MARVOSE-47628 format. One record per residue (C-alpha): residue number from 1; residue in one letter; x, y, z. Coordinates in nm, 2 decimals, always signed. Layout:
<rs>
NUM	a	X	Y	Z
...
</rs>
This chain:
<rs>
1	m	+23.78	+9.61	-3.18
2	q	+23.40	+9.59	-3.21
3	k	+23.19	+9.79	-2.96
4	k	+22.93	+9.58	-2.77
5	g	+22.65	+9.67	-2.53
6	k	+22.32	+9.53	-2.43
7	f	+22.02	+9.76	-2.39
8	m	+21.65	+9.72	-2.33
9	v	+21.44	+10.00	-2.48
10	y	+21.09	+10.07	-2.36
11	i	+20.89	+10.31	-2.58
12	v	+20.63	+10.50	-2.37
13	s	+20.50	+10.73	-2.64
14	q	+20.55	+10.88	-2.98
15	e	+20.51	+11.25	-3.01
16	n	+20.65	+11.51	-3.24
17	f	+20.77	+11.24	-3.49
18	s	+21.01	+11.09	-3.23
19	w	+21.01	+10.83	-2.95
20	q	+21.00	+10.89	-2.57
21	g	+21.07	+10.63	-2.32
22	q	+21.33	+10.46	-2.11
23	v	+21.65	+10.27	-2.19
24	t	+21.82	+10.02	-1.95
25	w	+22.19	+9.95	-1.99
26	l	+22.19	+9.58	-1.90
27	n	+22.57	+9.57	-1.85
28	e	+22.55	+9.83	-1.56
29	k	+22.18	+9.79	-1.46
30	k	+22.12	+10.16	-1.51
31	t	+21.80	+10.31	-1.64
32	k	+21.75	+10.66	-1.79
33	s	+21.46	+10.83	-1.97
34	f	+21.50	+10.98	-2.32
35	r	+21.29	+11.24	-2.50
36	s	+21.39	+11.17	-2.86
37	l	+21.55	+10.90	-3.08
38	l	+21.86	+11.12	-3.11
39	e	+21.89	+11.14	-2.74
40	l	+21.86	+10.76	-2.71
41	i	+22.13	+10.70	-2.96
42	k	+22.37	+10.95	-2.79
43	m	+22.30	+10.78	-2.45
44	m	+22.38	+10.44	-2.59
45	d	+22.69	+10.56	-2.77
46	s	+22.82	+10.73	-2.45
47	a	+22.75	+10.42	-2.25
48	i	+22.96	+10.20	-2.49
49	e	+23.24	+10.46	-2.50
50	t	+23.25	+10.46	-2.11
51	e	+23.26	+10.08	-2.10
52	e	+23.57	+10.08	-2.33
53	s	+23.76	+10.33	-2.12
</rs>
């Protein structure tokens, strides 16, 4: 089964060779801040895993 999720990503700044900003998980209408691209990817992956459970 393919994982699906809809996210809106708002990039506030770019420092230390990475992005900082906010991501909104549209399926649950939750918004969280992130400090790096890796943190953003982990948040999105965790949200999709939670949705499937």
